[in-house]
PDB file of N, CA, C and O in Angstrom, chain B, residues numbered from 101:
ATOM      1  N   MET B 101     -18.448  26.276 -16.814  1.00  0.00           N
ATOM      2  CA  MET B 101     -17.019  26.250 -17.013  1.00  0.00           C
ATOM      3  C   MET B 101     -16.727  26.787 -18.408  1.00  0.00           C
ATOM      4  O   MET B 101     -17.369  26.380 -19.376  1.00  0.00           O
ATOM      5  N   SER B 102     -15.762  27.697 -18.518  1.00  0.00           N
ATOM      6  CA  SER B 102     -15.427  28.260 -19.820  1.00  0.00           C
ATOM      7  C   SER B 102     -14.511  27.317 -20.586  1.00  0.00           C
ATOM      8  O   SER B 102     -14.044  26.309 -20.056  1.00  0.00           O
ATOM      9  N   ASP B 103     -14.264  27.672 -21.859  1.00  0.00           N
ATOM     10  CA  ASP B 103     -13.418  26.835 -22.695  1.00  0.00           C
ATOM     11  C   ASP B 103     -11.985  26.739 -22.167  1.00  0.00           C
ATOM     12  O   ASP B 103     -11.286  25.763 -22.439  1.00  0.00           O
ATOM     13  N   THR B 104     -11.554  27.743 -21.419  1.00  0.00           N
ATOM     14  CA  THR B 104     -10.171  27.744 -20.948  1.00  0.00           C
ATOM     15  C   THR B 104     -10.025  27.121 -19.567  1.00  0.00           C
ATOM     16  O   THR B 104      -8.907  26.927 -19.090  1.00  0.00           O
ATOM     17  N   GLU B 105     -11.145  26.804 -18.923  1.00  0.00           N
ATOM     18  CA  GLU B 105     -11.079  26.183 -17.610  1.00  0.00           C
ATOM     19  C   GLU B 105     -11.232  24.667 -17.754  1.00  0.00           C
ATOM     20  O   GLU B 105     -11.924  24.180 -18.649  1.00  0.00           O
ATOM     21  N   PHE B 106     -10.598  23.961 -16.887  1.00  0.00           N
ATOM     22  CA  PHE B 106     -10.752  22.513 -16.875  1.00  0.00           C
ATOM     23  C   PHE B 106     -10.499  22.021 -15.469  1.00  0.00           C
ATOM     24  O   PHE B 106      -9.792  22.646 -14.678  1.00  0.00           O
ATOM     25  N   GLU B 107     -11.093  20.893 -15.189  1.00  0.00           N
ATOM     26  CA  GLU B 107     -10.893  20.289 -13.883  1.00  0.00           C
ATOM     27  C   GLU B 107      -9.694  19.371 -13.941  1.00  0.00           C
ATOM     28  O   GLU B 107      -9.492  18.647 -14.916  1.00  0.00           O
ATOM     29  N   THR B 108      -8.906  19.409 -12.893  1.00  0.00           N
ATOM     30  CA  THR B 108      -7.788  18.488 -12.812  1.00  0.00           C
ATOM     31  C   THR B 108      -8.032  17.558 -11.643  1.00  0.00           C
ATOM     32  O   THR B 108      -8.392  17.991 -10.548  1.00  0.00           O
ATOM     33  N   ALA B 109      -7.837  16.310 -11.884  1.00  0.00           N
ATOM     34  CA  ALA B 109      -7.956  15.324 -10.815  1.00  0.00           C
ATOM     35  C   ALA B 109      -6.592  15.220 -10.150  1.00  0.00           C
ATOM     36  O   ALA B 109      -5.599  14.876 -10.792  1.00  0.00           O
ATOM     37  N   SER B 110      -6.556  15.515  -8.886  1.00  0.00           N
ATOM     38  CA  SER B 110      -5.269  15.440  -8.209  1.00  0.00           C
ATOM     39  C   SER B 110      -4.928  13.976  -7.950  1.00  0.00           C
ATOM     40  O   SER B 110      -5.774  13.185  -7.530  1.00  0.00           O
ATOM     41  N   ALA B 111      -3.699  13.646  -8.206  1.00  0.00           N
ATOM     42  CA  ALA B 111      -3.243  12.281  -7.970  1.00  0.00           C
ATOM     43  C   ALA B 111      -3.166  12.047  -6.465  1.00  0.00           C
ATOM     44  O   ALA B 111      -2.755  12.936  -5.718  1.00  0.00           O
ATOM     45  N   PRO B 112      -3.554  10.872  -6.022  1.00  0.00           N
ATOM     46  CA  PRO B 112      -3.488  10.590  -4.592  1.00  0.00           C
ATOM     47  C   PRO B 112      -2.040  10.593  -4.107  1.00  0.00           C
ATOM     48  O   PRO B 112      -1.126  10.208  -4.835  1.00  0.00           O
ATOM     49  N   THR B 113      -1.854  11.025  -2.890  1.00  0.00           N
ATOM     50  CA  THR B 113      -0.537  10.984  -2.283  1.00  0.00           C
ATOM     51  C   THR B 113      -0.185   9.536  -1.984  1.00  0.00           C
ATOM     52  O   THR B 113      -0.994   8.787  -1.437  1.00  0.00           O
ATOM     53  N   VAL B 114       1.011   9.159  -2.343  1.00  0.00           N
ATOM     54  CA  VAL B 114       1.476   7.795  -2.084  1.00  0.00           C
ATOM     55  C   VAL B 114       2.533   7.867  -0.989  1.00  0.00           C
ATOM     56  O   VAL B 114       3.577   8.496  -1.162  1.00  0.00           O
ATOM     57  N   HIS B 115       2.257   7.225   0.127  1.00  0.00           N
ATOM     58  CA  HIS B 115       3.205   7.151   1.230  1.00  0.00           C
ATOM     59  C   HIS B 115       4.054   5.905   1.038  1.00  0.00           C
ATOM     60  O   HIS B 115       3.618   4.936   0.416  1.00  0.00           O
ATOM     61  N   GLU B 116       5.259   5.936   1.570  1.00  0.00           N
ATOM     62  CA  GLU B 116       6.204   4.832   1.387  1.00  0.00           C
ATOM     63  C   GLU B 116       6.477   4.148   2.721  1.00  0.00           C
ATOM     64  O   GLU B 116       6.597   4.805   3.756  1.00  0.00           O
ATOM     65  N   LEU B 117       6.571   2.839   2.685  1.00  0.00           N
ATOM     66  CA  LEU B 117       6.975   2.049   3.843  1.00  0.00           C
ATOM     67  C   LEU B 117       8.083   1.102   3.413  1.00  0.00           C
ATOM     68  O   LEU B 117       7.886   0.263   2.534  1.00  0.00           O
ATOM     69  N   ASP B 118       9.240   1.237   4.029  1.00  0.00           N
ATOM     70  CA  ASP B 118      10.369   0.363   3.745  1.00  0.00           C
ATOM     71  C   ASP B 118      10.359  -0.759   4.776  1.00  0.00           C
ATOM     72  O   ASP B 118      10.715  -0.544   5.934  1.00  0.00           O
ATOM     73  N   ALA B 119       9.954  -1.948   4.359  1.00  0.00           N
ATOM     74  CA  ALA B 119       9.921  -3.114   5.239  1.00  0.00           C
ATOM     75  C   ALA B 119      10.958  -4.144   4.801  1.00  0.00           C
ATOM     76  O   ALA B 119      10.815  -5.338   5.066  1.00  0.00           O
ATOM     77  N   ARG B 120      12.006  -3.665   4.127  1.00  0.00           N
ATOM     78  CA  ARG B 120      13.081  -4.559   3.696  1.00  0.00           C
ATOM     79  C   ARG B 120      13.853  -5.075   4.908  1.00  0.00           C
ATOM     80  O   ARG B 120      13.975  -4.394   5.926  1.00  0.00           O
ATOM     81  N   ARG B 121      14.358  -6.270   4.773  1.00  0.00           N
ATOM     82  CA  ARG B 121      15.163  -6.943   5.802  1.00  0.00           C
ATOM     83  C   ARG B 121      14.364  -7.262   7.066  1.00  0.00           C
ATOM     84  O   ARG B 121      14.956  -7.571   8.100  1.00  0.00           O
ATOM     85  N   LEU B 122      13.034  -7.193   7.004  1.00  0.00           N
ATOM     86  CA  LEU B 122      12.185  -7.588   8.127  1.00  0.00           C
ATOM     87  C   LEU B 122      11.551  -8.932   7.796  1.00  0.00           C
ATOM     88  O   LEU B 122      11.158  -9.178   6.655  1.00  0.00           O
ATOM     89  N   LEU B 123      11.456  -9.791   8.789  1.00  0.00           N
ATOM     90  CA  LEU B 123      10.855 -11.103   8.591  1.00  0.00           C
ATOM     91  C   LEU B 123       9.481 -11.151   9.236  1.00  0.00           C
ATOM     92  O   LEU B 123       9.163 -10.360  10.124  1.00  0.00           O
ATOM     93  N   CYS B 124       8.675 -12.096   8.771  1.00  0.00           N
ATOM     94  CA  CYS B 124       7.316 -12.306   9.255  1.00  0.00           C
ATOM     95  C   CYS B 124       7.324 -12.385  10.786  1.00  0.00           C
ATOM     96  O   CYS B 124       8.169 -13.067  11.364  1.00  0.00           O
ATOM     97  N   PRO B 125       6.419 -11.715  11.421  1.00  0.00           N
ATOM     98  CA  PRO B 125       5.251 -10.980  10.935  1.00  0.00           C
ATOM     99  C   PRO B 125       5.476  -9.471  10.818  1.00  0.00           C
ATOM    100  O   PRO B 125       4.522  -8.726  10.592  1.00  0.00           O
ATOM    101  N   LEU B 126       6.732  -9.004  10.969  1.00  0.00           N
ATOM    102  CA  LEU B 126       6.973  -7.561  11.019  1.00  0.00           C
ATOM    103  C   LEU B 126       6.511  -6.776   9.794  1.00  0.00           C
ATOM    104  O   LEU B 126       5.973  -5.684   9.975  1.00  0.00           O
ATOM    105  N   PRO B 127       6.684  -7.259   8.543  1.00  0.00           N
ATOM    106  CA  PRO B 127       6.177  -6.456   7.417  1.00  0.00           C
ATOM    107  C   PRO B 127       4.665  -6.193   7.496  1.00  0.00           C
ATOM    108  O   PRO B 127       4.208  -5.096   7.178  1.00  0.00           O
ATOM    109  N   VAL B 128       3.902  -7.191   7.916  1.00  0.00           N
ATOM    110  CA  VAL B 128       2.451  -7.012   8.036  1.00  0.00           C
ATOM    111  C   VAL B 128       2.124  -6.061   9.192  1.00  0.00           C
ATOM    112  O   VAL B 128       1.246  -5.209   9.061  1.00  0.00           O
ATOM    113  N   ILE B 129       2.813  -6.202  10.302  1.00  0.00           N
ATOM    114  CA  ILE B 129       2.571  -5.326  11.448  1.00  0.00           C
ATOM    115  C   ILE B 129       2.918  -3.882  11.107  1.00  0.00           C
ATOM    116  O   ILE B 129       2.176  -2.966  11.462  1.00  0.00           O
ATOM    117  N   ARG B 130       4.030  -3.673  10.426  1.00  0.00           N
ATOM    118  CA  ARG B 130       4.415  -2.312  10.035  1.00  0.00           C
ATOM    119  C   ARG B 130       3.428  -1.726   9.024  1.00  0.00           C
ATOM    120  O   ARG B 130       3.127  -0.532   9.058  1.00  0.00           O
ATOM    121  N   THR B 131       2.928  -2.578   8.124  1.00  0.00           N
ATOM    122  CA  THR B 131       1.913  -2.124   7.166  1.00  0.00           C
ATOM    123  C   THR B 131       0.648  -1.722   7.901  1.00  0.00           C
ATOM    124  O   THR B 131       0.070  -0.674   7.613  1.00  0.00           O
ATOM    125  N   GLN B 132       0.212  -2.541   8.844  1.00  0.00           N
ATOM    126  CA  GLN B 132      -0.979  -2.249   9.640  1.00  0.00           C
ATOM    127  C   GLN B 132      -0.813  -0.933  10.389  1.00  0.00           C
ATOM    128  O   GLN B 132      -1.720  -0.101  10.377  1.00  0.00           O
ATOM    129  N   ASN B 133       0.320  -0.733  11.033  1.00  0.00           N
ATOM    130  CA  ASN B 133       0.548   0.489  11.801  1.00  0.00           C
ATOM    131  C   ASN B 133       0.605   1.722  10.906  1.00  0.00           C
ATOM    132  O   ASN B 133       0.094   2.780  11.272  1.00  0.00           O
ATOM    133  N   ALA B 134       1.221   1.591   9.740  1.00  0.00           N
ATOM    134  CA  ALA B 134       1.303   2.713   8.807  1.00  0.00           C
ATOM    135  C   ALA B 134      -0.081   3.099   8.305  1.00  0.00           C
ATOM    136  O   ALA B 134      -0.401   4.285   8.226  1.00  0.00           O
ATOM    137  N   LEU B 135      -0.906   2.111   7.964  1.00  0.00           N
ATOM    138  CA  LEU B 135      -2.242   2.404   7.455  1.00  0.00           C
ATOM    139  C   LEU B 135      -3.131   3.014   8.532  1.00  0.00           C
ATOM    140  O   LEU B 135      -3.976   3.855   8.222  1.00  0.00           O
ATOM    141  N   LYS B 136      -2.962   2.613   9.783  1.00  0.00           N
ATOM    142  CA  LYS B 136      -3.757   3.194  10.872  1.00  0.00           C
ATOM    143  C   LYS B 136      -3.561   4.699  10.958  1.00  0.00           C
ATOM    144  O   LYS B 136      -4.489   5.428  11.308  1.00  0.00           O
ATOM    145  N   ALA B 137      -2.361   5.169  10.640  1.00  0.00           N
ATOM    146  CA  ALA B 137      -2.028   6.586  10.760  1.00  0.00           C
ATOM    147  C   ALA B 137      -2.449   7.411   9.544  1.00  0.00           C
ATOM    148  O   ALA B 137      -2.278   8.630   9.541  1.00  0.00           O
ATOM    149  N   LEU B 138      -2.996   6.768   8.515  1.00  0.00           N
ATOM    150  CA  LEU B 138      -3.343   7.460   7.274  1.00  0.00           C
ATOM    151  C   LEU B 138      -4.852   7.551   7.096  1.00  0.00           C
ATOM    152  O   LEU B 138      -5.589   6.692   7.580  1.00  0.00           O
ATOM    153  N   PRO B 139      -5.317   8.596   6.401  1.00  0.00           N
ATOM    154  CA  PRO B 139      -6.755   8.703   6.136  1.00  0.00           C
ATOM    155  C   PRO B 139      -7.212   7.705   5.071  1.00  0.00           C
ATOM    156  O   PRO B 139      -6.410   7.227   4.269  1.00  0.00           O
ATOM    157  N   ALA B 140      -8.502   7.402   5.076  1.00  0.00           N
ATOM    158  CA  ALA B 140      -9.097   6.499   4.092  1.00  0.00           C
ATOM    159  C   ALA B 140      -8.830   7.012   2.682  1.00  0.00           C
ATOM    160  O   ALA B 140      -8.832   8.219   2.436  1.00  0.00           O
ATOM    161  N   GLY B 141      -8.601   6.087   1.766  1.00  0.00           N
ATOM    162  CA  GLY B 141      -8.347   6.435   0.373  1.00  0.00           C
ATOM    163  C   GLY B 141      -6.896   6.722   0.076  1.00  0.00           C
ATOM    164  O   GLY B 141      -6.522   6.854  -1.090  1.00  0.00           O
ATOM    165  N   THR B 142      -6.072   6.821   1.091  1.00  0.00           N
ATOM    166  CA  THR B 142      -4.650   7.069   0.909  1.00  0.00           C
ATOM    167  C   THR B 142      -3.973   5.813   0.382  1.00  0.00           C
ATOM    168  O   THR B 142      -4.399   4.695   0.672  1.00  0.00           O
ATOM    169  N   GLN B 143      -2.926   6.008  -0.387  1.00  0.00           N
ATOM    170  CA  GLN B 143      -2.178   4.878  -0.918  1.00  0.00           C
ATOM    171  C   GLN B 143      -0.852   4.724  -0.178  1.00  0.00           C
ATOM    172  O   GLN B 143      -0.200   5.707   0.175  1.00  0.00           O
ATOM    173  N   LEU B 144      -0.470   3.473   0.048  1.00  0.00           N
ATOM    174  CA  LEU B 144       0.775   3.143   0.727  1.00  0.00           C
ATOM    175  C   LEU B 144       1.542   2.154  -0.136  1.00  0.00           C
ATOM    176  O   LEU B 144       1.023   1.096  -0.491  1.00  0.00           O
ATOM    177  N   ARG B 145       2.785   2.502  -0.472  1.00  0.00           N
ATOM    178  CA  ARG B 145       3.647   1.587  -1.213  1.00  0.00           C
ATOM    179  C   ARG B 145       4.574   0.918  -0.196  1.00  0.00           C
ATOM    180  O   ARG B 145       5.319   1.588   0.519  1.00  0.00           O
ATOM    181  N   VAL B 146       4.514  -0.397  -0.148  1.00  0.00           N
ATOM    182  CA  VAL B 146       5.295  -1.181   0.802  1.00  0.00           C
ATOM    183  C   VAL B 146       6.325  -1.993   0.026  1.00  0.00           C
ATOM    184  O   VAL B 146       5.987  -2.710  -0.916  1.00  0.00           O
ATOM    185  N   THR B 147       7.588  -1.871   0.434  1.00  0.00           N
ATOM    186  CA  THR B 147       8.668  -2.625  -0.195  1.00  0.00           C
ATOM    187  C   THR B 147       9.216  -3.606   0.828  1.00  0.00           C
ATOM    188  O   THR B 147       9.630  -3.211   1.918  1.00  0.00           O
ATOM    189  N   CYS B 148       9.216  -4.895   0.474  1.00  0.00           N
ATOM    190  CA  CYS B 148       9.617  -5.973   1.382  1.00  0.00           C
ATOM    191  C   CYS B 148      10.645  -6.870   0.701  1.00  0.00           C
ATOM    192  O   CYS B 148      10.751  -6.906  -0.525  1.00  0.00           O
ATOM    193  N   THR B 149      11.401  -7.595   1.533  1.00  0.00           N
ATOM    194  CA  THR B 149      12.309  -8.616   0.997  1.00  0.00           C
ATOM    195  C   THR B 149      11.924 -10.013   1.465  1.00  0.00           C
ATOM    196  O   THR B 149      12.461 -10.998   0.958  1.00  0.00           O
ATOM    197  N   ASP B 150      11.012 -10.118   2.414  1.00  0.00           N
ATOM    198  CA  ASP B 150      10.561 -11.421   2.903  1.00  0.00           C
ATOM    199  C   ASP B 150       9.604 -12.019   1.872  1.00  0.00           C
ATOM    200  O   ASP B 150       8.544 -11.442   1.628  1.00  0.00           O
ATOM    201  N   PRO B 151       9.944 -13.161   1.255  1.00  0.00           N
ATOM    202  CA  PRO B 151       9.065 -13.739   0.238  1.00  0.00           C
ATOM    203  C   PRO B 151       7.694 -14.127   0.770  1.00  0.00           C
ATOM    204  O   PRO B 151       6.750 -14.244  -0.011  1.00  0.00           O
ATOM    205  N   GLY B 152       7.560 -14.329   2.067  1.00  0.00           N
ATOM    206  CA  GLY B 152       6.267 -14.662   2.650  1.00  0.00           C
ATOM    207  C   GLY B 152       5.240 -13.555   2.507  1.00  0.00           C
ATOM    208  O   GLY B 152       4.039 -13.805   2.604  1.00  0.00           O
ATOM    209  N   THR B 153       5.706 -12.320   2.276  1.00  0.00           N
ATOM    210  CA  THR B 153       4.760 -11.203   2.128  1.00  0.00           C
ATOM    211  C   THR B 153       3.928 -11.321   0.863  1.00  0.00           C
ATOM    212  O   THR B 153       2.859 -10.719   0.769  1.00  0.00           O
ATOM    213  N   LEU B 154       4.405 -12.094  -0.119  1.00  0.00           N
ATOM    214  CA  LEU B 154       3.621 -12.284  -1.351  1.00  0.00           C
ATOM    215  C   LEU B 154       2.245 -12.845  -1.043  1.00  0.00           C
ATOM    216  O   LEU B 154       1.288 -12.578  -1.771  1.00  0.00           O
ATOM    217  N   HIS B 155       2.136 -13.607   0.009  1.00  0.00           N
ATOM    218  CA  HIS B 155       0.859 -14.167   0.436  1.00  0.00           C
ATOM    219  C   HIS B 155       0.277 -13.377   1.608  1.00  0.00           C
ATOM    220  O   HIS B 155      -0.920 -13.095   1.642  1.00  0.00           O
ATOM    221  N   ASP B 156       1.135 -13.021   2.571  1.00  0.00           N
ATOM    222  CA  ASP B 156       0.660 -12.435   3.828  1.00  0.00           C
ATOM    223  C   ASP B 156       0.007 -11.063   3.665  1.00  0.00           C
ATOM    224  O   ASP B 156      -1.064 -10.822   4.222  1.00  0.00           O
ATOM    225  N   ILE B 157       0.632 -10.169   2.915  1.00  0.00           N
ATOM    226  CA  ILE B 157       0.090  -8.806   2.805  1.00  0.00           C
ATOM    227  C   ILE B 157      -1.228  -8.786   2.032  1.00  0.00           C
ATOM    228  O   ILE B 157      -2.177  -8.161   2.504  1.00  0.00           O
ATOM    229  N   PRO B 158      -1.340  -9.439   0.862  1.00  0.00           N
ATOM    230  CA  PRO B 158      -2.653  -9.447   0.189  1.00  0.00           C
ATOM    231  C   PRO B 158      -3.752 -10.083   1.043  1.00  0.00           C
ATOM    232  O   PRO B 158      -4.891  -9.616   1.028  1.00  0.00           O
ATOM    233  N   THR B 159      -3.424 -11.137   1.780  1.00  0.00           N
ATOM    234  CA  THR B 159      -4.420 -11.778   2.644  1.00  0.00           C
ATOM    235  C   THR B 159      -4.845 -10.833   3.756  1.00  0.00           C
ATOM    236  O   THR B 159      -6.038 -10.698   4.030  1.00  0.00           O
ATOM    237  N   TRP B 160      -3.891 -10.180   4.398  1.00  0.00           N
ATOM    238  CA  TRP B 160      -4.208  -9.232   5.465  1.00  0.00           C
ATOM    239  C   TRP B 160      -5.075  -8.085   4.919  1.00  0.00           C
ATOM    240  O   TRP B 160      -6.040  -7.674   5.563  1.00  0.00           O
ATOM    241  N   CYS B 161      -4.729  -7.580   3.746  1.00  0.00           N
ATOM    242  CA  CYS B 161      -5.509  -6.491   3.136  1.00  0.00           C
ATOM    243  C   CYS B 161      -6.941  -6.939   2.871  1.00  0.00           C
ATOM    244  O   CYS B 161      -7.883  -6.211   3.183  1.00  0.00           O
ATOM    245  N   ARG B 162      -7.115  -8.123   2.303  1.00  0.00           N
ATOM    246  CA  ARG B 162      -8.459  -8.631   2.003  1.00  0.00           C
ATOM    247  C   ARG B 162      -9.278  -8.770   3.282  1.00  0.00           C
ATOM    248  O   ARG B 162     -10.451  -8.397   3.308  1.00  0.00           O
ATOM    249  N   LEU B 163      -8.674  -9.300   4.337  1.00  0.00           N
ATOM    250  CA  LEU B 163      -9.390  -9.485   5.600  1.00  0.00           C
ATOM    251  C   LEU B 163      -9.762  -8.167   6.268  1.00  0.00           C
ATOM    252  O   LEU B 163     -10.715  -8.115   7.046  1.00  0.00           O
ATOM    253  N   ASN B 164      -9.024  -7.110   5.974  1.00  0.00           N
ATOM    254  CA  ASN B 164      -9.256  -5.821   6.612  1.00  0.00           C
ATOM    255  C   ASN B 164      -9.890  -4.796   5.679  1.00  0.00           C
ATOM    256  O   ASN B 164     -10.039  -3.632   6.052  1.00  0.00           O
ATOM    257  N   GLY B 165     -10.264  -5.210   4.478  1.00  0.00           N
ATOM    258  CA  GLY B 165     -10.996  -4.339   3.566  1.00  0.00           C
ATOM    259  C   GLY B 165     -10.153  -3.398   2.733  1.00  0.00           C
ATOM    260  O   GLY B 165     -10.703  -2.576   2.000  1.00  0.00           O
ATOM    261  N   HIS B 166      -8.840  -3.491   2.819  1.00  0.00           N
ATOM    262  CA  HIS B 166      -7.963  -2.642   2.013  1.00  0.00           C
ATOM    263  C   HIS B 166      -7.787  -3.278   0.632  1.00  0.00           C
ATOM    264  O   HIS B 166      -7.982  -4.481   0.460  1.00  0.00           O
ATOM    265  N   ARG B 167      -7.416  -2.451  -0.346  1.00  0.00           N
ATOM    266  CA  ARG B 167      -7.243  -2.952  -1.715  1.00  0.00           C
ATOM    267  C   ARG B 167      -5.779  -2.951  -2.111  1.00  0.00           C
ATOM    268  O   ARG B 167      -5.080  -1.955  -1.925  1.00  0.00           O
ATOM    269  N   VAL B 168      -5.319  -4.056  -2.654  1.00  0.00           N
ATOM    270  CA  VAL B 168      -3.983  -4.105  -3.254  1.00  0.00           C
ATOM    271  C   VAL B 168      -4.163  -3.655  -4.700  1.00  0.00           C
ATOM    272  O   VAL B 168      -4.729  -4.380  -5.518  1.00  0.00           O
ATOM    273  N   LEU B 169      -3.679  -2.459  -5.007  1.00  0.00           N
ATOM    274  CA  LEU B 169      -3.830  -1.905  -6.351  1.00  0.00           C
ATOM    275  C   LEU B 169      -2.786  -2.459  -7.309  1.00  0.00           C
ATOM    276  O   LEU B 169      -3.061  -2.663  -8.492  1.00  0.00           O
ATOM    277  N   GLU B 170      -1.587  -2.701  -6.792  1.00  0.00           N
ATOM    278  CA  GLU B 170      -0.498  -3.260  -7.599  1.00  0.00           C
ATOM    279  C   GLU B 170       0.326  -4.180  -6.715  1.00  0.00           C
ATOM    280  O   GLU B 170       0.452  -3.970  -5.508  1.00  0.00           O
ATOM    281  N   GLN B 171       0.876  -5.194  -7.341  1.00  0.00           N
ATOM    282  CA  GLN B 171       1.789  -6.101  -6.644  1.00  0.00           C
ATOM    283  C   GLN B 171       2.775  -6.608  -7.671  1.00  0.00           C
ATOM    284  O   GLN B 171       2.386  -7.166  -8.697  1.00  0.00           O
ATOM    285  N   HIS B 172       4.055  -6.413  -7.394  1.00  0.00           N
ATOM    286  CA  HIS B 172       5.044  -6.974  -8.310  1.00  0.00           C
ATOM    287  C   HIS B 172       6.341  -7.288  -7.578  1.00  0.00           C
ATOM    288  O   HIS B 172       6.604  -6.810  -6.474  1.00  0.00           O
ATOM    289  N   ASN B 173       7.125  -8.101  -8.237  1.00  0.00           N
ATOM    290  CA  ASN B 173       8.401  -8.542  -7.714  1.00  0.00           C
ATOM    291  C   ASN B 173       9.490  -7.850  -8.516  1.00  0.00           C
ATOM    292  O   ASN B 173       9.520  -7.931  -9.744  1.00  0.00           O
ATOM    293  N   ASN B 174      10.376  -7.176  -7.818  1.00  0.00           N
ATOM    294  CA  ASN B 174      11.472  -6.454  -8.454  1.00  0.00           C
ATOM    295  C   ASN B 174      12.782  -7.107  -8.013  1.00  0.00           C
ATOM    296  O   ASN B 174      13.487  -6.576  -7.154  1.00  0.00           O
ATOM    297  N   GLY B 175      13.102  -8.249  -8.598  1.00  0.00           N
ATOM    298  CA  GLY B 175      14.282  -8.987  -8.154  1.00  0.00           C
ATOM    299  C   GLY B 175      14.023  -9.639  -6.812  1.00  0.00           C
ATOM    300  O   GLY B 175      13.186 -10.535  -6.711  1.00  0.00           O
ATOM    301  N   ARG B 176      14.722  -9.206  -5.788  1.00  0.00           N
ATOM    302  CA  ARG B 176      14.544  -9.768  -4.451  1.00  0.00           C
ATOM    303  C   ARG B 176      13.481  -9.030  -3.650  1.00  0.00           C
ATOM    304  O   ARG B 176      13.188  -9.421  -2.520  1.00  0.00           O
ATOM    305  N   GLU B 177      12.901  -7.980  -4.200  1.00  0.00           N
ATOM    306  CA  GLU B 177      11.928  -7.178  -3.461  1.00  0.00           C
ATOM    307  C   GLU B 177      10.507  -7.414  -3.950  1.00  0.00           C
ATOM    308  O   GLU B 177      10.255  -7.544  -5.148  1.00  0.00           O
ATOM    309  N   GLN B 178       9.593  -7.466  -3.004  1.00  0.00           N
ATOM    310  CA  GLN B 178       8.168  -7.513  -3.299  1.00  0.00           C
ATOM    311  C   GLN B 178       7.633  -6.104  -3.021  1.00  0.00           C
ATOM    312  O   GLN B 178       7.895  -5.528  -1.964  1.00  0.00           O
ATOM    313  N   ILE B 179       6.887  -5.561  -3.975  1.00  0.00           N
ATOM    314  CA  ILE B 179       6.372  -4.199  -3.848  1.00  0.00           C
ATOM    315  C   ILE B 179       4.856  -4.242  -3.974  1.00  0.00           C
ATOM    316  O   ILE B 179       4.313  -4.826  -4.911  1.00  0.00           O
ATOM    317  N   PHE B 180       4.183  -3.615  -3.012  1.00  0.00           N
ATOM    318  CA  PHE B 180       2.720  -3.572  -2.964  1.00  0.00           C
ATOM    319  C   PHE B 180       2.283  -2.127  -2.938  1.00  0.00           C
ATOM    320  O   PHE B 180       2.867  -1.312  -2.224  1.00  0.00           O
ATOM    321  N   LEU B 181       1.253  -1.798  -3.717  1.00  0.00           N
ATOM    322  CA  LEU B 181       0.590  -0.508  -3.618  1.00  0.00           C
ATOM    323  C   LEU B 181      -0.789  -0.784  -3.063  1.00  0.00           C
ATOM    324  O   LEU B 181      -1.602  -1.464  -3.690  1.00  0.00           O
ATOM    325  N   ILE B 182      -1.050  -0.243  -1.863  1.00  0.00           N
ATOM    326  CA  ILE B 182      -2.275  -0.540  -1.128  1.00  0.00           C
ATOM    327  C   ILE B 182      -3.081   0.740  -0.961  1.00  0.00           C
ATOM    328  O   ILE B 182      -2.531   1.805  -0.678  1.00  0.00           O
ATOM    329  N   GLU B 183      -4.390   0.622  -1.140  1.00  0.00           N
ATOM    330  CA  GLU B 183      -5.291   1.747  -0.872  1.00  0.00           C
ATOM    331  C   GLU B 183      -6.041   1.447   0.425  1.00  0.00           C
ATOM    332  O   GLU B 183      -6.670   0.398   0.569  1.00  0.00           O
ATOM    333  N   LYS B 184      -5.960   2.392   1.364  1.00  0.00           N
ATOM    334  CA  LYS B 184      -6.605   2.204   2.646  1.00  0.00           C
ATOM    335  C   LYS B 184      -8.132   2.269   2.483  1.00  0.00           C
ATOM    336  O   LYS B 184      -8.666   3.127   1.780  1.00  0.00           O
ATOM    337  N   ALA B 185      -8.794   1.355   3.142  1.00  0.00           N
ATOM    338  CA  ALA B 185     -10.261   1.285   3.087  1.00  0.00           C
ATOM    339  C   ALA B 185     -10.877   2.433   3.872  1.00  0.00           C
ATOM    340  O   ALA B 185     -10.259   2.987   4.781  1.00  0.00           O
ATOM    341  N   ALA B 186     -12.099   2.776   3.505  1.00  0.00           N
ATOM    342  CA  ALA B 186     -12.856   3.777   4.254  1.00  0.00           C
ATOM    343  C   ALA B 186     -13.293   3.182   5.576  1.00  0.00           C
ATOM    344  O   ALA B 186     -13.656   2.009   5.663  1.00  0.00           O
ATOM    345  N   GLY B 187     -13.251   4.014   6.600  1.00  0.00           N
ATOM    346  CA  GLY B 187     -13.747   3.620   7.923  1.00  0.00           C
ATOM    347  C   GLY B 187     -13.060   2.487   8.469  1.00  0.00           C
ATOM    348  O   GLY B 187     -13.374   2.048   9.575  1.00  0.00           O
TER     349      GLY B 187
END
């Protein structure tokens, strides 16, 4: 590689899932269905208003091998950034 060349790491594509105004178990089911349609290593940002998702989505991810990269509360919304597991 010459002095003027450099490698760039491409940022992963982040897909969005709006699960606002859905009650349990729909946010988890919609998250599951969205991840099924995506390749391994893809990131999915899920926005929910059901407070139960604070426990349900991280638990579902752990049981299914997915990683919660970020989780935060933005007022009435819970936001999760999930990385889909390989295989």
